[in-house]
N, C-alpha and C positions, 0 to 999 in steps of 0.2 A: 782291679773294678769299677765300676761303672759308677762314676756316681748318682746315679736316679739309682742303684742297684748298692745302695750302702747299707751294709751290716748294719739292724740293731739292736745292741742289747743294752737289757737290761730293763729294756721298756715295762716299763709300767703301764697295769690294765687300769681299769674302770673297773664302777661298780654293775655296769647296765653289759664293759664283755666276757665280765666274769659270766651274770646270766645267761646272758646269749649262753652256754652249752647247757642248758637244760632246752632247746628246741632240740628236736628227734629232726637228724637225719634221717634219706633216703634206708632204709636196713639193706639187708642181706644179710637177716632170718639167723640175726643175734637178738639175745635180747632183749630191744631198747635202753632199761638202763640197764646194761653193763656195758652197751657198747658209749655212750652217753659219761659213764662211768670212764672207762676205757679212752674216751677223746680226752675228754681232760687231763686227765691223769699221766698221758702224755702233751698235747699242748703247754697244759703249767705250773708253771714252779709252784715247790712249795704253800708256797701267799696264800701263788692263788689260791692253789688247790680248795688249803686249810678255811679262804672265803667261800668257794662256790660250794662243798658240803653242807652245811648246811642250808643251805640257797634248793639242795639236791633232796632234802634233806626234810623241809617244808612245804616241800613241792607234794610230797605222799614218794618220790617214787624210791622202790629197795634197792639200799644198798650193803645188803649180802644175795645184790640180782648173779645169777649163774651164768658162763658166760662156753662155750661151747661143748669148750673139756671138763664144763661139770666144778671150773675153780668160783668164787668173786675174782673179786677185783683185789680183797685185801692179801688170797694167797696168795695171788698174779708178785708182786709186789711187794712181798716180804722177799720173795728169791730175789727182786732187783738187789746190785750192791748200790744205791746211791737210792730207796726203796723205806725205809728206815719212816724218815717224815714224813708221807702221803701215807700208809701205815698205818704209825701216829697218830694224826686225821681220824686215815677211818674207825677205826678202834676209838677210837673217842665221840665218839657215832652210834655208834653199835653194831661196827660190822666185826663182827668171829670167824 
């Protein structure tokens, strides 16, 4: 691996970086709130996700937003092998 492309492991995310996930990106027709949740889930460690969800809820976003397949993020992560801590965070903030 090139020296300038060293793999970063266990990087610490500051509050600004976690909060940046509240900024919507150009969508592809998917529910914007679901898209934000999904991107955070796919990008964050469970500890950072646990810091993000209160910010998401305080911003008036819908924690029960539906994806294209009609599932909430809680339903999605509940099917994943390592989704338990994410599901617990979602449930603690009103996801169903």
